[in-house]
Structures are given as structure tokens and as C-alpha cells.
PQR file with spaces between the fields and no chain letter, atoms N, CA, C, O and H, PARSE charges and radii, in Angstrom:
ATOM       1  N    MET     1     -75.064  139.823  195.718 -0.4000 1.5000
ATOM       2  CA   MET     1     -73.973  140.755  195.889 -0.0000 2.0000
ATOM       3  C    MET     1     -73.268  140.934  194.547  0.5500 1.7000
ATOM       4  O    MET     1     -72.935  139.947  193.891 -0.5500 1.4000
ATOM       5  N    ALA     2     -73.043  142.144  194.141 -0.4000 1.5000
ATOM       6  CA   ALA     2     -72.379  142.436  192.875 -0.0000 2.0000
ATOM       7  C    ALA     2     -70.892  142.147  193.001  0.5500 1.7000
ATOM       8  O    ALA     2     -70.272  142.400  194.034 -0.5500 1.4000
ATOM       9  H    ALA     2     -73.313  142.946  194.674  0.4000 1.0000
ATOM      10  N    THR     3     -70.341  141.616  191.927 -0.4000 1.5000
ATOM      11  CA   THR     3     -68.915  141.304  191.935 -0.0000 2.0000
ATOM      12  C    THR     3     -68.098  142.529  191.524  0.5500 1.7000
ATOM      13  O    THR     3     -68.552  143.360  190.738 -0.5500 1.4000
ATOM      14  H    THR     3     -70.844  141.411  191.088  0.4000 1.0000
ATOM      15  N    THR     4     -66.904  142.622  192.060 -0.4000 1.5000
ATOM      16  CA   THR     4     -66.007  143.707  191.673 -0.0000 2.0000
ATOM      17  C    THR     4     -64.977  143.218  190.669  0.5500 1.7000
ATOM      18  O    THR     4     -64.142  144.001  190.215 -0.5500 1.4000
ATOM      19  H    THR     4     -66.535  141.946  192.699  0.4000 1.0000
ATOM      20  N    ASN     5     -65.018  141.940  190.313 -0.4000 1.5000
ATOM      21  CA   ASN     5     -64.106  141.367  189.335 -0.0000 2.0000
ATOM      22  C    ASN     5     -64.511  141.858  187.944  0.5500 1.7000
ATOM      23  O    ASN     5     -65.612  141.559  187.482 -0.5500 1.4000
ATOM      24  H    ASN     5     -65.696  141.304  190.682  0.4000 1.0000
ATOM      25  N    ILE     6     -63.647  142.595  187.287 -0.4000 1.5000
ATOM      26  CA   ILE     6     -63.964  143.189  185.982 -0.0000 2.0000
ATOM      27  C    ILE     6     -64.227  142.113  184.941  0.5500 1.7000
ATOM      28  O    ILE     6     -65.123  142.274  184.113 -0.5500 1.4000
ATOM      29  H    ILE     6     -62.753  142.837  187.663  0.4000 1.0000
ATOM      30  N    TRP     7     -63.469  141.018  184.961 -0.4000 1.5000
ATOM      31  CA   TRP     7     -63.684  139.942  183.988 -0.0000 2.0000
ATOM      32  C    TRP     7     -65.076  139.335  184.157  0.5500 1.7000
ATOM      33  O    TRP     7     -65.749  139.081  183.158 -0.5500 1.4000
ATOM      34  H    TRP     7     -62.741  140.887  185.634  0.4000 1.0000
ATOM      35  N    GLN     8     -65.518  139.102  185.359 -0.4000 1.5000
ATOM      36  CA   GLN     8     -66.849  138.547  185.605 -0.0000 2.0000
ATOM      37  C    GLN     8     -67.934  139.511  185.140  0.5500 1.7000
ATOM      38  O    GLN     8     -68.957  139.082  184.606 -0.5500 1.4000
ATOM      39  H    GLN     8     -64.972  139.308  186.170  0.4000 1.0000
ATOM      40  N    GLN     9     -67.723  140.793  185.335 -0.4000 1.5000
ATOM      41  CA   GLN     9     -68.686  141.790  184.868 -0.0000 2.0000
ATOM      42  C    GLN     9     -68.780  141.776  183.349  0.5500 1.7000
ATOM      43  O    GLN     9     -69.872  141.880  182.791 -0.5500 1.4000
ATOM      44  H    GLN     9     -66.893  141.142  185.769  0.4000 1.0000
ATOM      45  N    PHE    10     -67.623  141.647  182.673 -0.4000 1.5000
ATOM      46  CA   PHE    10     -67.614  141.584  181.215 -0.0000 2.0000
ATOM      47  C    PHE    10     -68.327  140.333  180.715  0.5500 1.7000
ATOM      48  O    PHE    10     -69.133  140.413  179.789 -0.5500 1.4000
ATOM      49  H    PHE    10     -66.736  141.562  183.127  0.4000 1.0000
ATOM      50  N    LYS    11     -68.040  139.174  181.318 -0.4000 1.5000
ATOM      51  CA   LYS    11     -68.674  137.923  180.911 -0.0000 2.0000
ATOM      52  C    LYS    11     -70.187  137.981  181.071  0.5500 1.7000
ATOM      53  O    LYS    11     -70.910  137.346  180.303 -0.5500 1.4000
ATOM      54  H    LYS    11     -67.385  139.109  182.071  0.4000 1.0000
ATOM      55  N    ALA    12     -70.670  138.717  182.038 -0.4000 1.5000
ATOM      56  CA   ALA    12     -72.110  138.841  182.256 -0.0000 2.0000
ATOM      57  C    ALA    12     -72.792  139.596  181.115  0.5500 1.7000
ATOM      58  O    ALA    12     -73.997  139.446  180.913 -0.5500 1.4000
ATOM      59  H    ALA    12     -70.083  139.232  182.662  0.4000 1.0000
ATOM      60  N    LEU    13     -72.039  140.403  180.366 -0.4000 1.5000
ATOM      61  CA   LEU    13     -72.597  141.145  179.245 -0.0000 2.0000
ATOM      62  C    LEU    13     -72.780  140.285  178.000  0.5500 1.7000
ATOM      63  O    LEU    13     -73.632  140.580  177.161 -0.5500 1.4000
ATOM      64  H    LEU    13     -71.060  140.524  180.530  0.4000 1.0000
ATOM      65  N    VAL    14     -71.987  139.223  177.875 -0.4000 1.5000
ATOM      66  CA   VAL    14     -71.998  138.377  176.686 -0.0000 2.0000
ATOM      67  C    VAL    14     -72.821  137.117  176.967  0.5500 1.7000
ATOM      68  O    VAL    14     -72.516  136.390  177.913 -0.5500 1.4000
ATOM      69  H    VAL    14     -71.295  138.983  178.556  0.4000 1.0000
ATOM      70  N    PRO    15     -73.869  136.840  176.159 -0.5600 1.5000
ATOM      71  CA   PRO    15     -74.661  135.639  176.400  0.2800 2.0000
ATOM      72  C    PRO    15     -73.846  134.378  176.117  0.5500 1.7000
ATOM      73  O    PRO    15     -73.012  134.360  175.211 -0.5500 1.4000
ATOM      74  N    GLU    16     -74.091  133.337  176.891 -0.4000 1.5000
ATOM      75  CA   GLU    16     -73.381  132.081  176.695 -0.0000 2.0000
ATOM      76  C    GLU    16     -74.046  131.283  175.586  0.5500 1.7000
ATOM      77  O    GLU    16     -75.262  131.354  175.406 -0.5500 1.4000
ATOM      78  H    GLU    16     -74.768  133.353  177.627  0.4000 1.0000
ATOM      79  N    GLY    17     -73.256  130.530  174.850 -0.4000 1.5000
ATOM      80  CA   GLY    17     -73.789  129.693  173.789 -0.0000 2.0000
ATOM      81  C    GLY    17     -73.996  130.481  172.508  0.5500 1.7000
ATOM      82  O    GLY    17     -73.941  131.711  172.494 -0.5500 1.4000
ATOM      83  H    GLY    17     -72.268  130.472  174.996  0.4000 1.0000
ATOM      84  N    VAL    18     -74.233  129.751  171.448 -0.4000 1.5000
ATOM      85  CA   VAL    18     -74.443  130.345  170.137 -0.0000 2.0000
ATOM      86  C    VAL    18     -75.933  130.541  169.907  0.5500 1.7000
ATOM      87  O    VAL    18     -76.730  129.644  170.182 -0.5500 1.4000
ATOM      88  H    VAL    18     -74.278  128.752  171.460  0.4000 1.0000
ATOM      89  N    ARG    19     -76.308  131.700  169.408 -0.4000 1.5000
ATOM      90  CA   ARG    19     -77.707  131.985  169.087 -0.0000 2.0000
ATOM      91  C    ARG    19     -77.842  132.005  167.573  0.5500 1.7000
ATOM      92  O    ARG    19     -77.117  132.728  166.889 -0.5500 1.4000
ATOM      93  H    ARG    19     -75.660  132.429  169.184  0.4000 1.0000
ATOM      94  N    VAL    20     -78.774  131.207  167.048 -0.4000 1.5000
ATOM      95  CA   VAL    20     -79.013  131.154  165.609 -0.0000 2.0000
ATOM      96  C    VAL    20     -80.479  131.433  165.325  0.5500 1.7000
ATOM      97  O    VAL    20     -81.333  131.303  166.202 -0.5500 1.4000
ATOM      98  H    VAL    20     -79.363  130.620  167.604  0.4000 1.0000
ATOM      99  N    VAL    21     -80.757  131.820  164.085 -0.4000 1.5000
ATOM     100  CA   VAL    21     -82.125  132.031  163.642 -0.0000 2.0000
ATOM     101  C    VAL    21     -82.533  130.797  162.848  0.5500 1.7000
ATOM     102  O    VAL    21     -81.792  130.344  161.976 -0.5500 1.4000
ATOM     103  H    VAL    21     -80.063  131.926  163.372  0.4000 1.0000
ATOM     104  N    ALA    22     -83.702  130.256  163.147 -0.4000 1.5000
ATOM     105  CA   ALA    22     -84.214  129.071  162.468 -0.0000 2.0000
ATOM     106  C    ALA    22     -85.684  129.280  162.147  0.5500 1.7000
ATOM     107  O    ALA    22     -86.320  130.193  162.674 -0.5500 1.4000
ATOM     108  H    ALA    22     -84.304  130.624  163.856  0.4000 1.0000
ATOM     109  N    THR    23     -86.224  128.425  161.275 -0.4000 1.5000
ATOM     110  CA   THR    23     -87.630  128.482  160.892 -0.0000 2.0000
ATOM     111  C    THR    23     -88.352  127.273  161.472  0.5500 1.7000
ATOM     112  O    THR    23     -87.899  126.140  161.310 -0.5500 1.4000
ATOM     113  H    THR    23     -85.707  127.684  160.847  0.4000 1.0000
ATOM     114  N    ILE    24     -89.478  127.512  162.149 -0.4000 1.5000
ATOM     115  CA   ILE    24     -90.264  126.423  162.726 -0.0000 2.0000
ATOM     116  C    ILE    24     -90.907  125.627  161.591  0.5500 1.7000
ATOM     117  O    ILE    24     -91.589  126.190  160.735 -0.5500 1.4000
ATOM     118  H    ILE    24     -89.846  128.433  162.281  0.4000 1.0000
ATOM     119  N    THR    25     -90.684  124.322  161.595 -0.4000 1.5000
ATOM     120  CA   THR    25     -91.348  123.468  160.612 -0.0000 2.0000
ATOM     121  C    THR    25     -92.549  122.764  161.233  0.5500 1.7000
ATOM     122  O    THR    25     -93.586  122.612  160.587 -0.5500 1.4000
ATOM     123  H    THR    25     -90.129  123.865  162.290  0.4000 1.0000
ATOM     124  N    THR    26     -92.410  122.332  162.492 -0.4000 1.5000
ATOM     125  CA   THR    26     -93.489  121.603  163.168 -0.0000 2.0000
ATOM     126  C    THR    26     -93.414  121.805  164.670  0.5500 1.7000
ATOM     127  O    THR    26     -92.330  121.762  165.252 -0.5500 1.4000
ATOM     128  H    THR    26     -91.568  122.455  163.017  0.4000 1.0000
ATOM     129  N    ASN    27     -94.564  122.027  165.304 -0.4000 1.5000
ATOM     130  CA   ASN    27     -94.661  121.956  166.759 -0.0000 2.0000
ATOM     131  C    ASN    27     -95.089  120.526  167.079  0.5500 1.7000
ATOM     132  O    ASN    27     -96.113  120.061  166.578 -0.5500 1.4000
ATOM     133  H    ASN    27     -95.445  122.062  164.832  0.4000 1.0000
ATOM     134  N    ASN    28     -94.320  119.830  167.903 -0.4000 1.5000
ATOM     135  CA   ASN    28     -94.541  118.406  168.143 -0.0000 2.0000
ATOM     136  C    ASN    28     -95.657  118.095  169.133  0.5500 1.7000
ATOM     137  O    ASN    28     -96.107  116.951  169.193 -0.5500 1.4000
ATOM     138  H    ASN    28     -93.488  120.208  168.310  0.4000 1.0000
ATOM     139  N    GLY    29     -96.114  119.059  169.902 -0.4000 1.5000
ATOM     140  CA   GLY    29     -97.179  118.811  170.868 -0.0000 2.0000
ATOM     141  C    GLY    29     -96.699  118.256  172.197  0.5500 1.7000
ATOM     142  O    GLY    29     -97.515  117.988  173.079 -0.5500 1.4000
ATOM     143  H    GLY    29     -95.748  119.988  169.853  0.4000 1.0000
ATOM     144  N    ASN    30     -95.399  118.077  172.361 -0.4000 1.5000
ATOM     145  CA   ASN    30     -94.862  117.538  173.613 -0.0000 2.0000
ATOM     146  C    ASN    30     -93.843  118.490  174.250  0.5500 1.7000
ATOM     147  O    ASN    30     -93.000  118.073  175.045 -0.5500 1.4000
ATOM     148  H    ASN    30     -94.737  118.295  171.645  0.4000 1.0000
ATOM     149  N    GLY    31     -93.933  119.778  173.889 -0.4000 1.5000
ATOM     150  CA   GLY    31     -93.007  120.761  174.438 -0.0000 2.0000
ATOM     151  C    GLY    31     -91.774  120.971  173.584  0.5500 1.7000
ATOM     152  O    GLY    31     -90.876  121.721  173.965 -0.5500 1.4000
ATOM     153  H    GLY    31     -94.618  120.118  173.243  0.4000 1.0000
ATOM     154  N    THR    32     -91.719  120.312  172.421 -0.4000 1.5000
ATOM     155  CA   THR    32     -90.588  120.492  171.514 -0.0000 2.0000
ATOM     156  C    THR    32     -91.085  120.884  170.126  0.5500 1.7000
ATOM     157  O    THR    32     -92.265  120.735  169.806 -0.5500 1.4000
ATOM     158  H    THR    32     -92.449  119.703  172.111  0.4000 1.0000
ATOM     159  N    SER    33     -90.165  121.386  169.312 -0.4000 1.5000
ATOM     160  CA   SER    33     -90.494  121.766  167.942 -0.0000 2.0000
ATOM     161  C    SER    33     -89.368  121.347  167.016  0.5500 1.7000
ATOM     162  O    SER    33     -88.214  121.238  167.433 -0.5500 1.4000
ATOM     163  H    SER    33     -89.207  121.507  169.571  0.4000 1.0000
ATOM     164  N    GLN    34     -89.709  121.113  165.761 -0.4000 1.5000
ATOM     165  CA   GLN    34     -88.708  120.867  164.721 -0.0000 2.0000
ATOM     166  C    GLN    34     -88.410  122.205  164.068  0.5500 1.7000
ATOM     167  O    GLN    34     -89.334  122.937  163.714 -0.5500 1.4000
ATOM     168  H    GLN    34     -90.646  121.202  165.423  0.4000 1.0000
ATOM     169  N    VAL    35     -87.145  122.534  163.903 -0.4000 1.5000
ATOM     170  CA   VAL    35     -86.763  123.770  163.239 -0.0000 2.0000
ATOM     171  C    VAL    35     -85.766  123.476  162.133  0.5500 1.7000
ATOM     172  O    VAL    35     -84.971  122.541  162.225 -0.5500 1.4000
ATOM     173  H    VAL    35     -86.395  121.940  164.190  0.4000 1.0000
ATOM     174  N    GLU    36     -85.821  124.288  161.085 -0.4000 1.5000
ATOM     175  CA   GLU    36     -84.872  124.160  159.989 -0.0000 2.0000
ATOM     176  C    GLU    36     -83.870  125.298  160.083  0.5500 1.7000
ATOM     177  O    GLU    36     -84.243  126.471  160.119 -0.5500 1.4000
ATOM     178  H    GLU    36     -86.467  125.047  161.010  0.4000 1.0000
ATOM     179  N    LEU    37     -82.585  124.936  160.122 -0.4000 1.5000
ATOM     180  CA   LEU    37     -81.521  125.921  160.192 -0.0000 2.0000
ATOM     181  C    LEU    37     -81.231  126.469  158.800  0.5500 1.7000
ATOM     182  O    LEU    37     -81.733  125.947  157.804 -0.5500 1.4000
ATOM     183  H    LEU    37     -82.282  123.984  160.093  0.4000 1.0000
ATOM     184  N    GLN    38     -80.435  127.502  158.734 -0.4000 1.5000
ATOM     185  CA   GLN    38     -80.138  128.146  157.461 -0.0000 2.0000
ATOM     186  C    GLN    38     -79.407  127.231  156.485  0.5500 1.7000
ATOM     187  O    GLN    38     -79.511  127.420  155.274 -0.5500 1.4000
ATOM     188  H    GLN    38     -80.027  127.925  159.543  0.4000 1.0000
ATOM     189  N    ASP    39     -78.673  126.247  156.988 -0.4000 1.5000
ATOM     190  CA   ASP    39     -77.967  125.329  156.096 -0.0000 2.0000
ATOM     191  C    ASP    39     -78.852  124.185  155.608  0.5500 1.7000
ATOM     192  O    ASP    39     -78.393  123.318  154.864 -0.5500 1.4000
ATOM     193  H    ASP    39     -78.588  126.093  157.973  0.4000 1.0000
ATOM     194  N    GLY    40     -80.134  124.179  156.030 -0.4000 1.5000
ATOM     195  CA   GLY    40     -81.080  123.161  155.583 -0.0000 2.0000
ATOM     196  C    GLY    40     -81.242  121.989  156.530  0.5500 1.7000
ATOM     197  O    GLY    40     -82.138  121.168  156.334 -0.5500 1.4000
ATOM     198  H    GLY    40     -80.506  124.883  156.635  0.4000 1.0000
ATOM     199  N    SER    41     -80.409  121.888  157.544 -0.4000 1.5000
ATOM     200  CA   SER    41     -80.539  120.791  158.494 -0.0000 2.0000
ATOM     201  C    SER    41     -81.716  121.052  159.436  0.5500 1.7000
ATOM     202  O    SER    41     -82.071  122.198  159.710 -0.5500 1.4000
ATOM     203  H    SER    41     -79.682  122.555  157.703  0.4000 1.0000
ATOM     204  N    VAL    42     -82.316  119.955  159.926 -0.4000 1.5000
ATOM     205  CA   VAL    42     -83.474  120.039  160.812 -0.0000 2.0000
ATOM     206  C    VAL    42     -83.084  119.484  162.171  0.5500 1.7000
ATOM     207  O    VAL    42     -82.505  118.402  162.264 -0.5500 1.4000
ATOM     208  H    VAL    42     -82.028  119.023  159.703  0.4000 1.0000
ATOM     209  N    ILE    43     -83.405  120.233  163.232 -0.4000 1.5000
ATOM     210  CA   ILE    43     -83.116  119.788  164.591 -0.0000 2.0000
ATOM     211  C    ILE    43     -84.366  119.941  165.448  0.5500 1.7000
ATOM     212  O    ILE    43     -85.301  120.653  165.082 -0.5500 1.4000
ATOM     213  H    ILE    43     -83.875  121.112  163.156  0.4000 1.0000
ATOM     214  N    THR    44     -84.371  119.266  166.589 -0.4000 1.5000
ATOM     215  CA   THR    44     -85.454  119.385  167.562 -0.0000 2.0000
ATOM     216  C    THR    44     -84.985  120.290  168.694  0.5500 1.7000
ATOM     217  O    THR    44     -83.884  120.129  169.220 -0.5500 1.4000
ATOM     218  H    THR    44     -83.611  118.688  166.887  0.4000 1.0000
ATOM     219  N    VAL    45     -85.843  121.251  169.061 -0.4000 1.5000
ATOM     220  CA   VAL    45     -85.512  122.177  170.141 -0.0000 2.0000
ATOM     221  C    VAL    45     -86.634  122.196  171.169  0.5500 1.7000
ATOM     222  O    VAL    45     -87.764  121.811  170.866 -0.5500 1.4000
ATOM     223  H    VAL    45     -86.737  121.382  168.634  0.4000 1.0000
ATOM     224  N    LYS    46     -86.331  122.639  172.377 -0.4000 1.5000
ATOM     225  CA   LYS    46     -87.342  122.789  173.417 -0.0000 2.0000
ATOM     226  C    LYS    46     -88.171  124.032  173.147  0.5500 1.7000
ATOM     227  O    LYS    46     -87.633  125.071  172.766 -0.5500 1.4000
ATOM     228  H    LYS    46     -85.413  122.952  172.624  0.4000 1.0000
ATOM     229  N    GLY    47     -89.482  123.929  173.345 -0.4000 1.5000
ATOM     230  CA   GLY    47     -90.354  125.086  173.210 -0.0000 2.0000
ATOM     231  C    GLY    47     -91.341  124.951  172.063  0.5500 1.7000
ATOM     232  O    GLY    47     -91.047  124.348  171.031 -0.5500 1.4000
ATOM     233  H    GLY    47     -89.919  123.085  173.655  0.4000 1.0000
ATOM     234  N    GLU    48     -92.528  125.532  172.272 -0.4000 1.5000
ATOM     235  CA   GLU    48     -93.584  125.519  171.253 -0.0000 2.0000
ATOM     236  C    GLU    48     -94.325  126.851  171.205  0.5500 1.7000
ATOM     237  O    GLU    48     -95.477  126.902  170.773 -0.5500 1.4000
ATOM     238  H    GLU    48     -92.766  126.022  173.111  0.4000 1.0000
ATOM     239  N    SER    49     -93.686  127.910  171.637 -0.4000 1.5000
ATOM     240  CA   SER    49     -94.378  129.188  171.773 -0.0000 2.0000
ATOM     241  C    SER    49     -94.569  129.937  170.456  0.5500 1.7000
ATOM     242  O    SER    49     -95.270  130.949  170.427 -0.5500 1.4000
ATOM     243  H    SER    49     -92.750  127.868  171.988  0.4000 1.0000
ATOM     244  N    VAL    50     -93.964  129.467  169.372 -0.4000 1.5000
ATOM     245  CA   VAL    50     -94.060  130.144  168.081 -0.0000 2.0000
ATOM     246  C    VAL    50     -94.685  129.192  167.069  0.5500 1.7000
ATOM     247  O    VAL    50     -94.363  128.004  167.045 -0.5500 1.4000
ATOM     248  H    VAL    50     -93.395  128.645  169.396  0.4000 1.0000
ATOM     249  N    ALA    51     -95.584  129.718  166.228 -0.4000 1.5000
ATOM     250  CA   ALA    51     -96.299  128.905  165.249 -0.0000 2.0000
ATOM     251  C    ALA    51     -95.386  128.480  164.101  0.5500 1.7000
ATOM     252  O    ALA    51     -94.341  129.087  163.863 -0.5500 1.4000
ATOM     253  H    ALA    51     -95.845  130.683  166.248  0.4000 1.0000
ATOM     254  N    GLY    52     -95.797  127.431  163.397 -0.4000 1.5000
ATOM     255  CA   GLY    52     -95.059  126.922  162.249 -0.0000 2.0000
ATOM     256  C    GLY    52     -94.886  127.976  161.170  0.5500 1.7000
ATOM     257  O    GLY    52     -95.767  128.810  160.959 -0.5500 1.4000
ATOM     258  H    GLY    52     -96.645  126.938  163.590  0.4000 1.0000
ATOM     259  N    GLY    53     -93.753  127.939  160.489 -0.4000 1.5000
ATOM     260  CA   GLY    53     -93.465  128.887  159.426 -0.0000 2.0000
ATOM     261  C    GLY    53     -92.832  130.179  159.906  0.5500 1.7000
ATOM     262  O    GLY    53     -92.350  130.964  159.089 -0.5500 1.4000
ATOM     263  H    GLY    53     -93.037  127.262  160.660  0.4000 1.0000
ATOM     264  N    GLN    54     -92.821  130.416  161.193 -0.4000 1.5000
ATOM     265  CA   GLN    54     -92.246  131.645  161.759 -0.0000 2.0000
ATOM     266  C    GLN    54     -90.772  131.425  162.079  0.5500 1.7000
ATOM     267  O    GLN    54     -90.325  130.289  162.236 -0.5500 1.4000
ATOM     268  H    GLN    54     -93.212  129.778  161.856  0.4000 1.0000
ATOM     269  N    LYS    55     -90.027  132.512  162.172 -0.4000 1.5000
ATOM     270  CA   LYS    55     -88.612  132.443  162.524 -0.0000 2.0000
ATOM     271  C    LYS    55     -88.453  132.613  164.033  0.5500 1.7000
ATOM     272  O    LYS    55     -89.196  133.359  164.672 -0.5500 1.4000
ATOM     273  H    LYS    55     -90.390  133.434  162.044  0.4000 1.0000
ATOM     274  N    VAL    56     -87.469  131.905  164.584 -0.4000 1.5000
ATOM     275  CA   VAL    56     -87.203  131.962  166.020 -0.0000 2.0000
ATOM     276  C    VAL    56     -85.707  132.044  166.278  0.5500 1.7000
ATOM     277  O    VAL    56     -84.890  131.673  165.436 -0.5500 1.4000
ATOM     278  H    VAL    56     -86.866  131.299  164.065  0.4000 1.0000
ATOM     279  N    PHE    57     -85.366  132.543  167.474 -0.4000 1.5000
ATOM     280  CA   PHE    57     -83.995  132.481  167.952 -0.0000 2.0000
ATOM     281  C    PHE    57     -83.845  131.172  168.713  0.5500 1.7000
ATOM     282  O    PHE    57     -84.687  130.840  169.547 -0.5500 1.4000
ATOM     283  H    PHE    57     -86.030  132.844  168.158  0.4000 1.0000
ATOM     284  N    VAL    58     -82.774  130.421  168.431 -0.4000 1.5000
ATOM     285  CA   VAL    58     -82.486  129.169  169.122 -0.0000 2.0000
ATOM     286  C    VAL    58     -81.126  129.317  169.786  0.5500 1.7000
ATOM     287  O    VAL    58     -80.144  129.696  169.148 -0.5500 1.4000
ATOM     288  H    VAL    58     -82.090  130.691  167.753  0.4000 1.0000
ATOM     289  N    GLN    59     -81.086  129.011  171.084 -0.4000 1.5000
ATOM     290  CA   GLN    59     -79.840  129.075  171.835 -0.0000 2.0000
ATOM     291  C    GLN    59     -79.765  127.875  172.750  0.5500 1.7000
ATOM     292  O    GLN    59     -80.690  127.618  173.521 -0.5500 1.4000
ATOM     293  H    GLN    59     -81.884  128.703  171.603  0.4000 1.0000
ATOM     294  N    ASN    60     -78.667  127.133  172.673 -0.4000 1.5000
ATOM     295  CA   ASN    60     -78.442  125.947  173.506 -0.0000 2.0000
ATOM     296  C    ASN    60     -79.591  124.945  173.395  0.5500 1.7000
ATOM     297  O    ASN    60     -79.993  124.353  174.397 -0.5500 1.4000
ATOM     298  H    ASN    60     -77.915  127.342  172.047  0.4000 1.0000
ATOM     299  N    GLY    61     -80.120  124.751  172.190 -0.4000 1.5000
ATOM     300  CA   GLY    61     -81.165  123.754  171.977 -0.0000 2.0000
ATOM     301  C    GLY    61     -82.532  124.156  172.495  0.5500 1.7000
ATOM     302  O    GLY    61     -83.410  123.308  172.654 -0.5500 1.4000
ATOM     303  H    GLY    61     -79.794  125.231  171.376  0.4000 1.0000
ATOM     304  N    GLU    62     -82.721  125.440  172.760 -0.4000 1.5000
ATOM     305  CA   GLU    62     -83.980  125.919  173.315 -0.0000 2.0000
ATOM     306  C    GLU    62     -84.461  127.149  172.544  0.5500 1.7000
ATOM     307  O    GLU    62     -83.674  128.036  172.213 -0.5500 1.4000
ATOM     308  H    GLU    62     -82.008  126.129  172.631  0.4000 1.0000
ATOM     309  N    MET    63     -85.754  127.186  172.265 -0.4000 1.5000
ATOM     310  CA   MET    63     -86.354  128.324  171.589 -0.0000 2.0000
ATOM     311  C    MET    63     -86.352  129.511  172.541  0.5500 1.7000
ATOM     312  O    MET    63     -86.864  129.413  173.656 -0.5500 1.4000
ATOM     313  H    MET    63     -86.393  126.466  172.534  0.4000 1.0000
ATOM     314  N    ARG    64     -85.778  130.636  172.107 -0.4000 1.5000
ATOM     315  CA   ARG    64     -85.683  131.818  172.968 -0.0000 2.0000
ATOM     316  C    ARG    64     -86.709  132.882  172.642  0.5500 1.7000
ATOM     317  O    ARG    64     -86.881  133.822  173.419 -0.5500 1.4000
ATOM     318  H    ARG    64     -85.362  130.715  171.201  0.4000 1.0000
ATOM     319  N    GLY    65     -87.394  132.764  171.516 -0.4000 1.5000
ATOM     320  CA   GLY    65     -88.408  133.749  171.169 -0.0000 2.0000
ATOM     321  C    GLY    65     -88.472  133.969  169.672  0.5500 1.7000
ATOM     322  O    GLY    65     -87.633  133.475  168.919 -0.5500 1.4000
ATOM     323  H    GLY    65     -87.254  132.001  170.885  0.4000 1.0000
ATOM     324  N    ALA    66     -89.471  134.712  169.255 -0.4000 1.5000
ATOM     325  CA   ALA    66     -89.683  134.989  167.839 -0.0000 2.0000
ATOM     326  C    ALA    66     -88.587  135.903  167.304  0.5500 1.7000
ATOM     327  O    ALA    66     -88.104  136.795  168.002 -0.5500 1.4000
ATOM     328  H    ALA    66     -90.153  135.113  169.866  0.4000 1.0000
ATOM     329  N    ALA    67     -88.204  135.662  166.051 -0.4000 1.5000
ATOM     330  CA   ALA    67     -87.212  136.492  165.373 -0.0000 2.0000
ATOM     331  C    ALA    67     -87.894  137.192  164.205  0.5500 1.7000
ATOM     332  O    ALA    67     -88.816  136.634  163.610 -0.5500 1.4000
ATOM     333  H    ALA    67     -88.596  134.938  165.484  0.4000 1.0000
ATOM     334  N    PRO    68     -87.466  138.385  163.870 -0.5600 1.5000
ATOM     335  CA   PRO    68     -88.076  139.091  162.741  0.2800 2.0000
ATOM     336  C    PRO    68     -87.719  138.409  161.423  0.5500 1.7000
ATOM     337  O    PRO    68     -86.635  137.843  161.286 -0.5500 1.4000
ATOM     338  N    SER    69     -88.629  138.465  160.461 -0.4000 1.5000
ATOM     339  CA   SER    69     -88.370  137.910  159.126 -0.0000 2.0000
ATOM     340  C    SER    69     -87.766  139.002  158.255  0.5500 1.7000
ATOM     341  O    SER    69     -88.477  139.729  157.561 -0.5500 1.4000
ATOM     342  H    SER    69     -89.510  138.925  160.572  0.4000 1.0000
ATOM     343  N    LEU    70     -86.467  139.102  158.305 -0.4000 1.5000
ATOM     344  CA   LEU    70     -85.740  140.123  157.556 -0.0000 2.0000
ATOM     345  C    LEU    70     -84.922  139.469  156.450  0.5500 1.7000
ATOM     346  O    LEU    70     -84.609  138.280  156.518 -0.5500 1.4000
ATOM     347  H    LEU    70     -85.890  138.511  158.869  0.4000 1.0000
ATOM     348  N    ALA    71     -84.582  140.245  155.443 -0.4000 1.5000
ATOM     349  CA   ALA    71     -83.704  139.753  154.388 -0.0000 2.0000
ATOM     350  C    ALA    71     -82.347  139.464  154.990  0.5500 1.7000
ATOM     351  O    ALA    71     -81.882  140.186  155.872 -0.5500 1.4000
ATOM     352  H    ALA    71     -84.836  141.211  155.389  0.4000 1.0000
ATOM     353  N    GLN    72     -81.704  138.395  154.508 -0.4000 1.5000
ATOM     354  CA   GLN    72     -80.408  138.016  155.062 -0.0000 2.0000
ATOM     355  C    GLN    72     -79.403  137.893  153.935  0.5500 1.7000
ATOM     356  O    GLN    72     -79.703  137.357  152.869 -0.5500 1.4000
ATOM     357  H    GLN    72     -82.081  137.809  153.791  0.4000 1.0000
ATOM     358  N    TYR    73     -78.210  138.396  154.186 -0.4000 1.5000
ATOM     359  CA   TYR    73     -77.153  138.363  153.203 -0.0000 2.0000
ATOM     360  C    TYR    73     -75.929  137.733  153.832  0.5500 1.7000
ATOM     361  O    TYR    73     -75.654  137.934  155.015 -0.5500 1.4000
ATOM     362  H    TYR    73     -77.967  138.832  155.052  0.4000 1.0000
ATOM     363  N    GLU    74     -75.192  136.969  153.037 -0.4000 1.5000
ATOM     364  CA   GLU    74     -73.965  136.359  153.517 -0.0000 2.0000
ATOM     365  C    GLU    74     -72.810  136.900  152.696  0.5500 1.7000
ATOM     366  O    GLU    74     -72.842  136.874  151.466 -0.5500 1.4000
ATOM     367  H    GLU    74     -75.416  136.806  152.076  0.4000 1.0000
ATOM     368  N    VAL    75     -71.793  137.389  153.383 -0.4000 1.5000
ATOM     369  CA   VAL    75     -70.640  137.977  152.711 -0.0000 2.0000
ATOM     370  C    VAL    75     -69.394  137.239  153.165  0.5500 1.7000
ATOM     371  O    VAL    75     -69.171  137.064  154.363 -0.5500 1.4000
ATOM     372  H    VAL    75     -71.767  137.410  154.383  0.4000 1.0000
ATOM     373  N    GLU    76     -68.579  136.804  152.207 -0.4000 1.5000
ATOM     374  CA   GLU    76     -67.323  136.159  152.533 -0.0000 2.0000
ATOM     375  C    GLU    76     -66.223  137.188  152.499  0.5500 1.7000
ATOM     376  O    GLU    76     -66.136  138.002  151.579 -0.5500 1.4000
ATOM     377  H    GLU    76     -68.761  136.946  151.234  0.4000 1.0000
ATOM     378  N    ILE    77     -65.381  137.142  153.518 -0.4000 1.5000
ATOM     379  CA   ILE    77     -64.260  138.090  153.592 -0.0000 2.0000
ATOM     380  C    ILE    77     -62.969  137.324  153.545  0.5500 1.7000
ATOM     381  O    ILE    77     -61.894  137.922  153.594 -0.5500 1.4000
ATOM     382  H    ILE    77     -65.451  136.481  154.265  0.4000 1.0000
């Protein structure tokens, strides 16, 4: 049943958790992978669907899918 609460409808549009782009360093063979974040730190995430060296989206400690390899710029405001 669809909710008529406007706040709940708005929250449904925004994904929960932070989504980051990381680079796969190793697929562990047990359903997890090692990924390197943009700051150089390495974490373990769930999922092995993307090959090593490729970029992925990581959300809530889980691989969400392949990410495009695009140029990235950081701007301080």
C-alpha cells in the first residue's frame, strides 16, 4: 500500500547510507573483496562481481555494482 505521508515519500527518493567509489584490489574468493578508497585506505566489502582493478560503487559495506572510470576532480569551497 502506498503511503500518503509526504515525508516518507521524500525519504524513499534518497538512498540510505553513503555511496563511495572505490577500486577493487583483490577478490578474496569467499564472497568478499578488498577495495581501495580514494584516500588510500583499504577495506573489505561484500561482493565479488567486479574484477580486480575496476571501479565499483560501495554502499553500507557492500559492492553495489561497477562504476565508470572517469576523471575526478576535487574542489574546495
